[in-house]
C-alpha positions in Angstrom: 38.5 -6.7 31.3 37.5 -4.9 34.6 34.5 -3.9 33.6 33.2 -7.1 32.5 33.7 -8.2 36.0 31.6 -5.4 37.4 28.9 -5.9 34.5 28.6 -9.7 34.8 26.9 -9.7 38.1 24.4 -7.1 37.4 23.6 -9.3 34.0 23.1 -12.6 36.3 20.7 -10.6 38.6 18.6 -9.1 35.6 18.2 -12.6 34.2 17.3 -14.0 37.7 14.9 -11.1 38.2 13.0 -12.0 34.6 12.8 -15.7 35.7 11.4 -14.6 39.0 8.9 -11.8 37.8 7.5 -14.3 35.5 7.0 -17.3 38.3 5.5 -14.7 40.0 2.6 -14.2 37.5 1.6 -18.0 37.4 -0.9 -19.5 39.7 0.5 -21.9 42.3 -2.4 -23.9 42.4 -2.6 -24.3 38.3 -1.4 -27.9 38.0 -1.2 -28.6 34.2 -2.3 -31.9 33.3 -1.0 -33.9 30.2 -4.5 -35.6 29.9 -6.4 -32.1 28.8 -8.0 -33.1 25.2 -7.0 -36.6 25.6 -9.3 -39.6 26.1 -10.1 -40.9 29.4 -7.2 -43.7 30.2 -8.7 -47.0 30.5 -9.9 -48.1 34.0 -12.7 -50.3 35.6 -13.3 -49.9 39.3 -15.4 -52.2 41.4 -18.5 -50.7 43.4 -18.2 -49.4 46.9 -20.1 -51.1 49.5 -23.9 -50.7 49.4 -23.8 -50.3 45.1 -24.7 -52.6 42.8 -22.3 -51.2 40.0 -18.6 -50.0 39.7 -17.5 -47.3 37.5 -15.4 -47.6 34.5 -14.2 -45.5 31.6 -16.7 -46.6 29.3 -19.6 -45.3 31.4 -18.2 -41.4 30.3 -19.2 -41.9 26.9 -22.5 -40.3 25.4 -23.0 -37.3 27.6 -20.9 -34.5 29.1 -19.9 -35.0 32.8 -17.7 -34.6 35.7 -15.5 -36.8 37.5 -14.8 -36.3 41.1 -12.0 -38.0 43.0 -12.5 -37.9 46.7 -11.9 -39.6 50.0 -13.1 -39.8 53.5 -10.0 -38.8 55.0 -9.4 -35.9 52.7 -10.3 -32.8 54.7 -10.8 -30.5 51.7 -13.3 -33.1 50.4 -15.5 -32.6 53.4 -15.2 -28.8 52.4 -16.2 -29.5 49.3 -19.0 -31.9 49.7 -22.3 -29.7 50.4 -21.4 -27.8 46.7 -21.3 -31.3 45.1 -24.7 -32.2 46.9 -26.1 -28.9 45.3 -24.9 -30.3 41.8 -27.0 -33.6 42.4 -30.2 -31.6 43.8 -30.0 -29.0 40.8 -29.4 -31.9 38.4 -26.5 -29.6 36.6 -24.4 -32.5 35.3 -23.9 -36.2 36.1 -21.3 -36.5 38.5 -19.4 -39.8 39.2 -17.1 -40.5 42.0 -13.8 -42.2 42.4 -13.4 -43.0 46.2 -9.7 -43.2 46.5 -7.3 -44.6 48.7 -9.6 -45.9 51.5 -7.7 -48.1 54.2 -11.1 -49.6 55.2 -13.6 -50.3 52.7 -16.8 -49.3 54.7 -14.8 -45.9 55.2 -16.0 -44.2 51.8 -19.7 -45.6 52.0 -20.2 -44.8 55.7 -19.0 -41.1 54.8 -21.6 -40.8 52.1 -24.3 -42.4 54.2 -23.6 -39.6 56.8 -23.0 -36.6 54.6 -25.2 -37.4 51.4 -24.3 -39.2 48.1 -24.1 -37.2 45.4 -22.6 -39.5 42.9 -24.2 -41.2 39.8 -21.9 -43.9 39.7 -18.7 -44.5 42.0 -15.9 -46.6 41.8 -13.7 -47.8 44.9 -9.7 -47.1 44.0 -7.8 -48.5 47.0 -4.7 -49.1 44.8 -4.8 -45.8 42.9 -5.0 -47.6 39.9 -7.5 -45.0 38.5 -5.8 -41.9 40.0 -2.8 -42.7 38.6 -4.3 -43.3 35.1 -6.0 -39.6 35.7 -2.8 -38.1 36.8 -4.4 -37.5 40.1 -2.1 -35.3 42.6 -4.4 -35.1 45.7 -7.8 -34.9 46.4 -10.4 -33.5 45.5 -9.9 -33.2 42.0 -12.4 -32.8 39.2 -12.5 -33.6 35.8 -15.1 -32.7 32.8 -15.4 -35.4 30.6 -16.9 -34.4 27.1 -19.5 -36.8 25.4 -16.8 -38.5 23.6 -14.8 -39.5 26.8 -12.4 -36.8 26.0 -10.8 -34.9 29.4 -11.4 -31.3 28.9 -10.8 -29.8 31.9 -9.0 -30.4 35.6 -9.9 -28.5 38.7 -7.6 -29.2 41.8 -9.2 -28.3 45.1 -12.6 -27.9 46.3 -15.3 -27.3 43.8 -17.1 -23.9 45.0 -19.7 -21.9 43.3 -17.5 -19.7 41.8 -15.5 -22.2 40.1 -18.5 -23.4 39.1 -20.1 -20.2 37.7 -16.8 -18.9 36.1 -15.3 -21.9 34.5 -17.3 -25.4 35.0 -20.6 -24.4 34.3 -19.7 -22.5 30.9 -17.8 -25.3 29.8 -20.4 -27.7 30.3 -22.9 -25.6 28.2 -20.2 -25.3 25.7 -19.4 -29.0 25.5 -23.0 -29.7 25.3 -23.8 -27.7 22.1 -20.8 -29.9 20.6 
């Protein structure tokens, strides 16, 4: 019985060490999405100021595309923006935007006028209805959507050339073949 008292803490420590070791192997930036391989949830957003047309889930049918969640208040979105402009300039993929949680309806359009507008379609989402449907946890987030309107990938954080080269671009090529 005395042995058990000495062995029990060692066993408890070993179990905790295994759980901690497993946790250390995981990417803390990787946020799993329950929507991967699921159809884009229904949404219908009005146009931002200066645009004739909004953005809705039906716009994602027929071609592989990207959906980027952004806001003029988002510092990381500012860092990502030059790369989004490159996507547009190189015509790598249709890029649609959701202008998320702007307190002032003029802020998003003014931000795009200042830094450039990389988006094919943009919807205004001040009440987070589309963001909640997509399971957004913060901005920026970018989703890869296939021709049938299914979410195939979610990138959390600013899009970079490395992310594009290593993950997004190969996935777009593969999805276009299907």
